[in-house]
KOLGU-4560 file (N, C-alpha, C; in nm, 3 decimals, padded with zeros to 5 digits):
<recs>
<n_xx: 12.941 n_yy: 05.057 n_zz: 07.645 ca_xx: 13.044 ca_yy: 04.967 ca_zz: 07.599 c_xx: 13.173 c_yy: 05.045 c_zz: 07.582 mol: A seq: 1 type: UNK>
<n_xx: 13.280 n_yy: 04.984 n_zz: 07.622 ca_xx: 13.414 ca_yy: 05.039 ca_zz: 07.606 c_xx: 13.479 c_yy: 04.963 c_zz: 07.490 mol: A seq: 2 type: UNK>
<n_xx: 13.559 n_yy: 05.032 n_zz: 07.411 ca_xx: 13.625 ca_yy: 04.969 ca_zz: 07.297 c_xx: 13.774 c_yy: 04.997 c_zz: 07.304 mol: A seq: 3 type: UNK>
<n_xx: 13.851 n_yy: 04.891 n_zz: 07.323 ca_xx: 13.997 ca_yy: 04.904 ca_zz: 07.327 c_xx: 14.054 c_yy: 04.865 c_zz: 07.192 mol: A seq: 4 type: UNK>
<n_xx: 14.161 n_yy: 04.935 n_zz: 07.153 ca_xx: 14.230 ca_yy: 04.906 ca_zz: 07.028 c_xx: 14.377 c_yy: 04.888 c_zz: 07.056 mol: A seq: 5 type: UNK>
<n_xx: 14.436 n_yy: 04.795 n_zz: 06.982 ca_xx: 14.578 ca_yy: 04.770 ca_zz: 06.995 c_xx: 14.630 c_yy: 04.720 c_zz: 06.861 mol: A seq: 6 type: UNK>
<n_xx: 14.743 n_yy: 04.772 n_zz: 06.819 ca_xx: 14.804 ca_yy: 04.723 ca_zz: 06.696 c_xx: 14.913 c_yy: 04.624 c_zz: 06.735 mol: A seq: 7 type: UNK>
<n_xx: 14.903 n_yy: 04.503 n_zz: 06.683 ca_xx: 15.000 ca_yy: 04.397 ca_zz: 06.709 c_xx: 15.056 c_yy: 04.355 c_zz: 06.574 mol: A seq: 8 type: UNK>
<n_xx: 15.186 n_yy: 04.376 n_zz: 06.556 ca_xx: 15.248 ca_yy: 04.357 ca_zz: 06.426 c_xx: 15.174 c_yy: 04.445 c_zz: 06.327 mol: A seq: 9 type: UNK>
<n_xx: 15.116 n_yy: 04.391 n_zz: 06.224 ca_xx: 15.039 ca_yy: 04.471 ca_zz: 06.128 c_xx: 14.890 c_yy: 04.446 c_zz: 06.140 mol: A seq: 10 type: UNK>
<n_xx: 14.848 n_yy: 04.395 n_zz: 06.254 ca_xx: 14.710 ca_yy: 04.356 ca_zz: 06.277 c_xx: 14.647 c_yy: 04.449 c_zz: 06.380 mol: A seq: 11 type: UNK>
<n_xx: 14.527 n_yy: 04.498 n_zz: 06.351 ca_xx: 14.454 ca_yy: 04.579 ca_zz: 06.447 c_xx: 14.364 c_yy: 04.487 c_zz: 06.528 mol: A seq: 12 type: UNK>
<n_xx: 14.374 n_yy: 04.498 n_zz: 06.659 ca_xx: 14.293 ca_yy: 04.418 ca_zz: 06.750 c_xx: 14.191 c_yy: 04.511 c_zz: 06.817 mol: A seq: 13 type: UNK>
<n_xx: 14.065 n_yy: 04.478 n_zz: 06.801 ca_xx: 13.958 ca_yy: 04.552 ca_zz: 06.867 c_xx: 13.899 c_yy: 04.464 c_zz: 06.976 mol: A seq: 14 type: UNK>
<n_xx: 13.887 n_yy: 04.518 n_zz: 07.096 ca_xx: 13.835 ca_yy: 04.442 ca_zz: 07.209 c_xx: 13.723 c_yy: 04.520 c_zz: 07.276 mol: A seq: 15 type: UNK>
<n_xx: 13.599 n_yy: 04.495 n_zz: 07.236 ca_xx: 13.487 ca_yy: 04.560 ca_zz: 07.305 c_xx: 13.468 c_yy: 04.500 c_zz: 07.443 mol: A seq: 16 type: UNK>
<n_xx: 13.413 n_yy: 04.579 n_zz: 07.533 ca_xx: 13.389 ca_yy: 04.532 ca_zz: 07.669 c_xx: 13.245 c_yy: 04.565 c_zz: 07.706 mol: A seq: 17 type: UNK>
<n_xx: 13.169 n_yy: 04.462 n_zz: 07.744 ca_xx: 13.030 ca_yy: 04.482 ca_zz: 07.782 c_xx: 12.936 c_yy: 04.411 c_zz: 07.687 mol: A seq: 18 type: UNK>
<n_xx: 12.821 n_yy: 04.470 n_zz: 07.668 ca_xx: 12.718 ca_yy: 04.413 ca_zz: 07.582 c_xx: 12.729 c_yy: 04.470 c_zz: 07.442 mol: A seq: 19 type: UNK>
<n_xx: 12.705 n_yy: 04.386 n_zz: 07.344 ca_xx: 12.703 ca_yy: 04.431 ca_zz: 07.205 c_xx: 12.558 c_yy: 04.420 c_zz: 07.158 mol: A seq: 20 type: UNK>
<n_xx: 12.485 n_yy: 04.531 n_zz: 07.173 ca_xx: 12.342 ca_yy: 04.532 ca_zz: 07.142 c_xx: 12.308 c_yy: 04.653 c_zz: 07.055 mol: A seq: 21 type: UNK>
<n_xx: 12.180 n_yy: 04.681 n_zz: 07.041 ca_xx: 12.138 ca_yy: 04.789 ca_zz: 06.951 c_xx: 12.189 c_yy: 04.926 c_zz: 06.997 mol: A seq: 22 type: UNK>
<n_xx: 12.211 n_yy: 04.942 n_zz: 07.126 ca_xx: 12.260 ca_yy: 05.070 ca_zz: 07.177 c_xx: 12.411 c_yy: 05.085 c_zz: 07.158 mol: A seq: 23 type: UNK>
<n_xx: 12.486 n_yy: 04.976 n_zz: 07.163 ca_xx: 12.632 ca_yy: 04.984 ca_zz: 07.161 c_xx: 12.695 c_yy: 04.942 c_zz: 07.030 mol: A seq: 24 type: UNK>
<n_xx: 12.623 n_yy: 04.865 n_zz: 06.949 ca_xx: 12.684 ca_yy: 04.815 ca_zz: 06.825 c_xx: 12.721 c_yy: 04.926 c_zz: 06.724 mol: A seq: 25 type: UNK>
<n_xx: 12.653 n_yy: 05.041 n_zz: 06.721 ca_xx: 12.697 ca_yy: 05.145 ca_zz: 06.628 c_xx: 12.841 c_yy: 05.193 c_zz: 06.653 mol: A seq: 26 type: UNK>
<n_xx: 12.884 n_yy: 05.196 n_zz: 06.779 ca_xx: 13.021 ca_yy: 05.235 ca_zz: 06.809 c_xx: 13.120 c_yy: 05.137 c_zz: 06.747 mol: A seq: 27 type: UNK>
<n_xx: 13.098 n_yy: 05.008 n_zz: 06.771 ca_xx: 13.185 ca_yy: 04.906 ca_zz: 06.714 c_xx: 13.173 c_yy: 04.904 c_zz: 06.562 mol: A seq: 28 type: UNK>
<n_xx: 13.051 n_yy: 04.912 n_zz: 06.512 ca_xx: 13.029 ca_yy: 04.909 ca_zz: 06.368 c_xx: 13.097 c_yy: 05.023 c_zz: 06.295 mol: A seq: 29 type: UNK>
<n_xx: 13.092 n_yy: 05.142 n_zz: 06.353 ca_xx: 13.158 ca_yy: 05.257 ca_zz: 06.291 c_xx: 13.308 c_yy: 05.240 c_zz: 06.283 mol: A seq: 30 type: UNK>
<n_xx: 13.364 n_yy: 05.189 n_zz: 06.390 ca_xx: 13.511 ca_yy: 05.169 ca_zz: 06.392 c_xx: 13.551 c_yy: 05.057 c_zz: 06.297 mol: A seq: 31 type: UNK>
<n_xx: 13.475 n_yy: 04.948 n_zz: 06.298 ca_xx: 13.505 ca_yy: 04.838 ca_zz: 06.206 c_xx: 13.494 c_yy: 04.884 c_zz: 06.061 mol: A seq: 32 type: UNK>
<n_xx: 13.396 n_yy: 04.967 n_zz: 06.031 ca_xx: 13.377 ca_yy: 05.017 ca_zz: 05.895 c_xx: 13.498 c_yy: 05.097 c_zz: 05.848 mol: A seq: 33 type: UNK>
<n_xx: 13.550 n_yy: 05.182 n_zz: 05.934 ca_xx: 13.669 ca_yy: 05.262 ca_zz: 05.899 c_xx: 13.790 c_yy: 05.172 c_zz: 05.876 mol: A seq: 34 type: UNK>
<n_xx: 13.812 n_yy: 05.080 n_zz: 05.967 ca_xx: 13.928 ca_yy: 04.992 ca_zz: 05.955 c_xx: 13.915 c_yy: 04.896 c_zz: 05.838 mol: A seq: 35 type: UNK>
<n_xx: 13.795 n_yy: 04.847 n_zz: 05.812 ca_xx: 13.774 ca_yy: 04.750 ca_zz: 05.705 c_xx: 13.780 c_yy: 04.812 c_zz: 05.566 mol: A seq: 36 type: UNK>
<n_xx: 13.778 n_yy: 04.943 n_zz: 05.559 ca_xx: 13.786 ca_yy: 05.010 ca_zz: 05.429 c_xx: 13.928 c_yy: 05.012 c_zz: 05.373 mol: A seq: 37 type: UNK>
<n_xx: 14.025 n_yy: 04.982 n_zz: 05.456 ca_xx: 14.164 ca_yy: 04.982 ca_zz: 05.413 c_xx: 14.194 c_yy: 04.853 c_zz: 05.337 mol: A seq: 38 type: UNK>
<n_xx: 14.254 n_yy: 04.864 n_zz: 05.218 ca_xx: 14.286 ca_yy: 04.744 ca_zz: 05.140 c_xx: 14.372 c_yy: 04.646 c_zz: 05.220 mol: A seq: 39 type: UNK>
<n_xx: 14.335 n_yy: 04.521 n_zz: 05.213 ca_xx: 14.407 ca_yy: 04.410 ca_zz: 05.276 c_xx: 14.421 c_yy: 04.427 c_zz: 05.429 mol: A seq: 40 type: UNK>
<n_xx: 14.328 n_yy: 04.494 n_zz: 05.489 ca_xx: 14.330 ca_yy: 04.511 ca_zz: 05.635 c_xx: 14.316 c_yy: 04.375 c_zz: 05.703 mol: A seq: 41 type: UNK>
<n_xx: 14.385 n_yy: 04.360 n_zz: 05.813 ca_xx: 14.373 ca_yy: 04.238 ca_zz: 05.893 c_xx: 14.330 c_yy: 04.280 c_zz: 06.032 mol: A seq: 42 type: UNK>
<n_xx: 14.214 n_yy: 04.228 n_zz: 06.073 ca_xx: 14.155 ca_yy: 04.268 ca_zz: 06.201 c_xx: 14.125 c_yy: 04.146 c_zz: 06.288 mol: A seq: 43 type: UNK>
<n_xx: 14.143 n_yy: 04.165 n_zz: 06.417 ca_xx: 14.101 ca_yy: 04.066 ca_zz: 06.515 c_xx: 13.995 c_yy: 04.132 c_zz: 06.601 mol: A seq: 44 type: UNK>
<n_xx: 13.885 n_yy: 04.062 n_zz: 06.619 ca_xx: 13.779 ca_yy: 04.107 ca_zz: 06.708 c_xx: 13.783 c_yy: 04.014 c_zz: 06.829 mol: A seq: 45 type: UNK>
<n_xx: 13.836 n_yy: 04.066 n_zz: 06.939 ca_xx: 13.851 ca_yy: 03.989 ca_zz: 07.063 c_xx: 13.725 c_yy: 04.008 c_zz: 07.146 mol: A seq: 46 type: UNK>
<n_xx: 13.645 n_yy: 03.902 n_zz: 07.157 ca_xx: 13.519 ca_yy: 03.911 ca_zz: 07.230 c_xx: 13.529 c_yy: 03.856 c_zz: 07.372 mol: A seq: 47 type: UNK>
<n_xx: 13.649 n_yy: 03.853 n_zz: 07.426 ca_xx: 13.671 ca_yy: 03.800 ca_zz: 07.559 c_xx: 13.598 c_yy: 03.874 c_zz: 07.670 mol: A seq: 48 type: UNK>
<n_xx: 13.565 n_yy: 04.000 n_zz: 07.649 ca_xx: 13.495 ca_yy: 04.079 ca_zz: 07.751 c_xx: 13.350 c_yy: 04.108 c_zz: 07.712 mol: A seq: 49 type: UNK>
<n_xx: 13.301 n_yy: 04.038 n_zz: 07.613 ca_xx: 13.163 ca_yy: 04.056 ca_zz: 07.569 c_xx: 13.080 c_yy: 03.939 c_zz: 07.621 mol: A seq: 50 type: UNK>
<n_xx: 12.976 n_yy: 03.970 n_zz: 07.697 ca_xx: 12.894 ca_yy: 03.864 ca_zz: 07.754 c_xx: 12.756 c_yy: 03.852 c_zz: 07.690 mol: A seq: 51 type: UNK>
<n_xx: 12.726 n_yy: 03.941 n_zz: 07.594 ca_xx: 12.597 ca_yy: 03.937 ca_zz: 07.526 c_xx: 12.610 c_yy: 03.999 c_zz: 07.388 mol: A seq: 52 type: UNK>
<n_xx: 12.552 n_yy: 03.932 n_zz: 07.288 ca_xx: 12.548 ca_yy: 03.986 ca_zz: 07.152 c_xx: 12.405 c_yy: 03.972 c_zz: 07.100 mol: A seq: 53 type: UNK>
<n_xx: 12.349 n_yy: 04.083 n_zz: 07.056 ca_xx: 12.214 ca_yy: 04.083 ca_zz: 06.998 c_xx: 12.225 c_yy: 04.071 c_zz: 06.847 mol: A seq: 54 type: UNK>
<n_xx: 12.111 n_yy: 04.069 n_zz: 06.780 ca_xx: 12.111 ca_yy: 04.064 ca_zz: 06.634 c_xx: 12.179 c_yy: 04.188 c_zz: 06.574 mol: A seq: 55 type: UNK>
<n_xx: 12.168 n_yy: 04.301 n_zz: 06.642 ca_xx: 12.236 ca_yy: 04.422 ca_zz: 06.594 c_xx: 12.387 c_yy: 04.405 c_zz: 06.599 mol: A seq: 56 type: UNK>
<n_xx: 12.436 n_yy: 04.342 n_zz: 06.705 ca_xx: 12.579 ca_yy: 04.314 ca_zz: 06.716 c_xx: 12.625 c_yy: 04.216 c_zz: 06.610 mol: A seq: 57 type: UNK>
<n_xx: 12.544 n_yy: 04.114 n_zz: 06.585 ca_xx: 12.577 ca_yy: 04.018 ca_zz: 06.480 c_xx: 12.586 c_yy: 04.087 c_zz: 06.344 mol: A seq: 58 type: UNK>
<n_xx: 12.495 n_yy: 04.178 n_zz: 06.319 ca_xx: 12.495 ca_yy: 04.250 ca_zz: 06.189 c_xx: 12.624 c_yy: 04.327 c_zz: 06.167 mol: A seq: 59 type: UNK>
<n_xx: 12.674 n_yy: 04.397 n_zz: 06.270 ca_xx: 12.796 ca_yy: 04.475 ca_zz: 06.250 c_xx: 12.916 c_yy: 04.384 c_zz: 06.228 mol: A seq: 60 type: UNK>
<n_xx: 12.919 n_yy: 04.269 n_zz: 06.294 ca_xx: 13.029 ca_yy: 04.176 ca_zz: 06.274 c_xx: 13.025 c_yy: 04.120 c_zz: 06.133 mol: A seq: 61 type: UNK>
<n_xx: 12.907 n_yy: 04.078 n_zz: 06.088 ca_xx: 12.894 ca_yy: 04.023 ca_zz: 05.954 c_xx: 12.923 c_yy: 04.128 c_zz: 05.847 mol: A seq: 62 type: UNK>
<n_xx: 12.876 n_yy: 04.250 n_zz: 05.868 ca_xx: 12.903 ca_yy: 04.358 ca_zz: 05.771 c_xx: 13.052 c_yy: 04.383 c_zz: 05.759 mol: A seq: 63 type: UNK>
<n_xx: 13.124 n_yy: 04.382 n_zz: 05.870 ca_xx: 13.269 ca_yy: 04.403 ca_zz: 05.866 c_xx: 13.338 c_yy: 04.289 c_zz: 05.793 mol: A seq: 64 type: UNK>
<n_xx: 13.296 n_yy: 04.166 n_zz: 05.819 ca_xx: 13.357 ca_yy: 04.050 ca_zz: 05.752 c_xx: 13.336 c_yy: 04.059 c_zz: 05.601 mol: A seq: 65 type: UNK>
<n_xx: 13.216 n_yy: 04.097 n_zz: 05.558 ca_xx: 13.188 ca_yy: 04.111 ca_zz: 05.415 c_xx: 13.269 c_yy: 04.225 c_zz: 05.354 mol: A seq: 66 type: UNK>
<n_xx: 13.275 n_yy: 04.337 n_zz: 05.423 ca_xx: 13.349 ca_yy: 04.451 ca_zz: 05.372 c_xx: 13.498 c_yy: 04.416 c_zz: 05.358 mol: A seq: 67 type: UNK>
<n_xx: 13.552 n_yy: 04.345 n_zz: 05.456 ca_xx: 13.693 ca_yy: 04.306 ca_zz: 05.449 c_xx: 13.719 c_yy: 04.212 c_zz: 05.332 mol: A seq: 68 type: UNK>
<n_xx: 13.630 n_yy: 04.119 n_zz: 05.310 ca_xx: 13.647 ca_yy: 04.028 ca_zz: 05.196 c_xx: 13.652 c_yy: 04.105 c_zz: 05.064 mol: A seq: 69 type: UNK>
<n_xx: 13.573 n_yy: 04.212 n_zz: 05.055 ca_xx: 13.568 ca_yy: 04.288 ca_zz: 04.930 c_xx: 13.697 c_yy: 04.365 c_zz: 04.902 mol: A seq: 70 type: UNK>
<n_xx: 13.780 n_yy: 04.387 n_zz: 05.004 ca_xx: 13.907 ca_yy: 04.457 ca_zz: 04.985 c_xx: 14.027 c_yy: 04.364 c_zz: 05.013 mol: A seq: 71 type: UNK>
<n_xx: 14.001 n_yy: 04.233 n_zz: 05.003 ca_xx: 14.104 ca_yy: 04.130 ca_zz: 05.028 c_xx: 14.159 c_yy: 04.137 c_zz: 05.170 mol: A seq: 72 type: UNK>
<n_xx: 14.076 n_yy: 04.178 n_zz: 05.263 ca_xx: 14.116 ca_yy: 04.181 ca_zz: 05.403 c_xx: 14.064 c_yy: 04.058 c_zz: 05.475 mol: A seq: 73 type: UNK>
<n_xx: 14.094 n_yy: 04.051 n_zz: 05.604 ca_xx: 14.050 ca_yy: 03.934 ca_zz: 05.683 c_xx: 14.010 c_yy: 03.977 c_zz: 05.823 mol: A seq: 74 type: UNK>
<n_xx: 13.911 n_yy: 03.907 n_zz: 05.875 ca_xx: 13.865 ca_yy: 03.926 ca_zz: 06.012 c_xx: 13.870 c_yy: 03.792 c_zz: 06.083 mol: A seq: 75 type: UNK>
<n_xx: 13.930 n_yy: 03.791 n_zz: 06.201 ca_xx: 13.930 ca_yy: 03.673 ca_zz: 06.285 c_xx: 13.870 c_yy: 03.714 c_zz: 06.420 mol: A seq: 76 type: UNK>
<n_xx: 13.775 n_yy: 03.636 n_zz: 06.466 ca_xx: 13.710 ca_yy: 03.658 ca_zz: 06.595 c_xx: 13.775 c_yy: 03.562 c_zz: 06.694 mol: A seq: 77 type: UNK>
<n_xx: 13.802 n_yy: 03.611 n_zz: 06.816 ca_xx: 13.865 ca_yy: 03.523 ca_zz: 06.914 c_xx: 13.810 c_yy: 03.545 c_zz: 07.054 mol: A seq: 78 type: UNK>
<n_xx: 13.847 n_yy: 03.453 n_zz: 07.143 ca_xx: 13.813 ca_yy: 03.460 ca_zz: 07.286 c_xx: 13.664 c_yy: 03.472 c_zz: 07.311 mol: A seq: 79 type: UNK>
<n_xx: 13.586 n_yy: 03.399 n_zz: 07.233 ca_xx: 13.441 ca_yy: 03.407 ca_zz: 07.244 c_xx: 13.393 c_yy: 03.336 c_zz: 07.371 mol: A seq: 80 type: UNK>
<n_xx: 13.317 n_yy: 03.408 n_zz: 07.451 ca_xx: 13.263 ca_yy: 03.354 ca_zz: 07.576 c_xx: 13.145 c_yy: 03.260 c_zz: 07.545 mol: A seq: 81 type: UNK>
<n_xx: 13.119 n_yy: 03.160 n_zz: 07.631 ca_xx: 13.014 ca_yy: 03.061 ca_zz: 07.604 c_xx: 12.877 c_yy: 03.117 c_zz: 07.567 mol: A seq: 82 type: UNK>
<n_xx: 12.824 n_yy: 03.221 n_zz: 07.635 ca_xx: 12.692 ca_yy: 03.271 ca_zz: 07.594 c_xx: 12.693 c_yy: 03.331 c_zz: 07.453 mol: A seq: 83 type: UNK>
<n_xx: 12.804 n_yy: 03.395 n_zz: 07.418 ca_xx: 12.816 ca_yy: 03.455 ca_zz: 07.285 c_xx: 12.838 c_yy: 03.344 c_zz: 07.181 mol: A seq: 84 type: UNK>
<n_xx: 12.916 n_yy: 03.243 n_zz: 07.216 ca_xx: 12.938 ca_yy: 03.130 ca_zz: 07.126 c_xx: 12.805 c_yy: 03.062 c_zz: 07.092 mol: A seq: 85 type: UNK>
<n_xx: 12.719 n_yy: 03.051 n_zz: 07.191 ca_xx: 12.588 ca_yy: 02.990 ca_zz: 07.169 c_xx: 12.507 c_yy: 03.070 c_zz: 07.067 mol: A seq: 86 type: UNK>
<n_xx: 12.510 n_yy: 03.202 n_zz: 07.078 ca_xx: 12.439 ca_yy: 03.288 ca_zz: 06.983 c_xx: 12.499 c_yy: 03.271 c_zz: 06.843 mol: A seq: 87 type: UNK>
<n_xx: 12.632 n_yy: 03.267 n_zz: 06.834 ca_xx: 12.697 ca_yy: 03.248 ca_zz: 06.703 c_xx: 12.659 c_yy: 03.113 c_zz: 06.643 mol: A seq: 88 type: UNK>
<n_xx: 12.654 n_yy: 03.009 n_zz: 06.726 ca_xx: 12.617 ca_yy: 02.876 ca_zz: 06.678 c_xx: 12.473 c_yy: 02.873 c_zz: 06.628 mol: A seq: 89 type: UNK>
<n_xx: 12.382 n_yy: 02.923 n_zz: 06.709 ca_xx: 12.239 ca_yy: 02.921 ca_zz: 06.674 c_xx: 12.211 c_yy: 03.002 c_zz: 06.548 mol: A seq: 90 type: UNK>
<n_xx: 12.279 n_yy: 03.114 n_zz: 06.534 ca_xx: 12.255 ca_yy: 03.202 ca_zz: 06.419 c_xx: 12.325 c_yy: 03.155 c_zz: 06.292 mol: A seq: 91 type: UNK>
<n_xx: 12.412 n_yy: 03.056 n_zz: 06.304 ca_xx: 12.485 ca_yy: 03.007 ca_zz: 06.187 c_xx: 12.610 c_yy: 03.087 c_zz: 06.155 mol: A seq: 92 type: UNK>
<n_xx: 12.647 n_yy: 03.180 n_zz: 06.241 ca_xx: 12.763 ca_yy: 03.264 ca_zz: 06.214 c_xx: 12.895 c_yy: 03.190 c_zz: 06.226 mol: A seq: 93 type: UNK>
<n_xx: 12.897 n_yy: 03.078 n_zz: 06.296 ca_xx: 13.023 ca_yy: 03.004 ca_zz: 06.308 c_xx: 13.069 c_yy: 02.952 c_zz: 06.172 mol: A seq: 94 type: UNK>
<n_xx: 12.975 n_yy: 02.932 n_zz: 06.081 ca_xx: 13.010 ca_yy: 02.889 ca_zz: 05.946 c_xx: 13.058 c_yy: 03.006 c_zz: 05.859 mol: A seq: 95 type: UNK>
<n_xx: 13.024 n_yy: 03.127 n_zz: 05.898 ca_xx: 13.057 ca_yy: 03.245 ca_zz: 05.818 c_xx: 13.183 c_yy: 03.316 c_zz: 05.864 mol: A seq: 96 type: UNK>
<n_xx: 13.222 n_yy: 03.294 n_zz: 05.990 ca_xx: 13.335 ca_yy: 03.366 ca_zz: 06.049 c_xx: 13.450 c_yy: 03.271 c_zz: 06.080 mol: A seq: 97 type: UNK>
<n_xx: 13.570 n_yy: 03.327 n_zz: 06.081 ca_xx: 13.686 ca_yy: 03.253 ca_zz: 06.130 c_xx: 13.697 c_yy: 03.283 c_zz: 06.279 mol: A seq: 98 type: UNK>
<n_xx: 13.685 n_yy: 03.178 n_zz: 06.361 ca_xx: 13.685 ca_yy: 03.194 ca_zz: 06.506 c_xx: 13.799 c_yy: 03.112 c_zz: 06.564 mol: A seq: 99 type: UNK>
<n_xx: 13.879 n_yy: 03.176 n_zz: 06.649 ca_xx: 13.991 ca_yy: 03.108 ca_zz: 06.715 c_xx: 13.978 c_yy: 03.125 c_zz: 06.866 mol: A seq: 100 type: UNK>
<n_xx: 14.048 n_yy: 03.039 n_zz: 06.940 ca_xx: 14.036 ca_yy: 03.038 ca_zz: 07.085 c_xx: 14.087 c_yy: 03.166 c_zz: 07.151 mol: A seq: 101 type: UNK>
<n_xx: 14.204 n_yy: 03.214 n_zz: 07.113 ca_xx: 14.262 ca_yy: 03.331 ca_zz: 07.177 c_xx: 14.334 c_yy: 03.420 c_zz: 07.078 mol: A seq: 102 type: UNK>
<n_xx: 14.390 n_yy: 03.530 n_zz: 07.128 ca_xx: 14.459 ca_yy: 03.626 ca_zz: 07.041 c_xx: 14.577 c_yy: 03.565 c_zz: 06.969 mol: A seq: 103 type: UNK>
<n_xx: 14.655 n_yy: 03.483 n_zz: 07.040 ca_xx: 14.772 ca_yy: 03.423 ca_zz: 06.976 c_xx: 14.729 c_yy: 03.334 c_zz: 06.859 mol: A seq: 104 type: UNK>
<n_xx: 14.621 n_yy: 03.257 n_zz: 06.878 ca_xx: 14.570 ca_yy: 03.174 ca_zz: 06.769 c_xx: 14.521 c_yy: 03.260 c_zz: 06.654 mol: A seq: 105 type: UNK>
<n_xx: 14.455 n_yy: 03.371 n_zz: 06.687 ca_xx: 14.403 ca_yy: 03.461 ca_zz: 06.583 c_xx: 14.518 c_yy: 03.526 c_zz: 06.505 mol: A seq: 106 type: UNK>
<n_xx: 14.622 n_yy: 03.567 n_zz: 06.578 ca_xx: 14.739 ca_yy: 03.625 ca_zz: 06.510 c_xx: 14.805 c_yy: 03.522 c_zz: 06.419 mol: A seq: 107 type: UNK>
<n_xx: 14.813 n_yy: 03.398 n_zz: 06.467 ca_xx: 14.868 ca_yy: 03.291 ca_zz: 06.384 c_xx: 14.787 c_yy: 03.267 c_zz: 06.260 mol: A seq: 108 type: UNK>
<n_xx: 14.655 n_yy: 03.275 n_zz: 06.271 ca_xx: 14.567 ca_yy: 03.259 ca_zz: 06.156 c_xx: 14.590 c_yy: 03.368 c_zz: 06.052 mol: A seq: 109 type: UNK>
<n_xx: 14.611 n_yy: 03.490 n_zz: 06.098 ca_xx: 14.631 ca_yy: 03.602 ca_zz: 06.004 c_xx: 14.772 c_yy: 03.605 c_zz: 05.948 mol: A seq: 110 type: UNK>
<n_xx: 14.866 n_yy: 03.538 n_zz: 06.013 ca_xx: 15.003 ca_yy: 03.533 ca_zz: 05.963 c_xx: 15.017 c_yy: 03.436 c_zz: 05.847 mol: A seq: 111 type: UNK>
<n_xx: 14.924 n_yy: 03.342 n_zz: 05.837 ca_xx: 14.935 ca_yy: 03.240 ca_zz: 05.731 c_xx: 14.876 c_yy: 03.288 c_zz: 05.600 mol: A seq: 112 type: UNK>
</recs>
């Protein structure tokens, strides 16, 4: 898995590419943990290039969302591909996460 980072305004955008599974989720999880430790951090997780998410991938996303809430930060997930959206729906994560269609929508969500 490749992980791209970009800072847009005061928001960090992480865009993993490939599969988010037990082999690759530690890379994303480690980076999310570092970024989410900052007070009032605002992060976007762009899943536009992710075509598969396992339970290990779901765990790192949920852990980051919880960690961000504890420091008054926010996580917005965007550009979710249909196979990944199905996993989020089935697992109940759509009720736990803020999900937007694209980066612009996610940035708008964090600006409010």
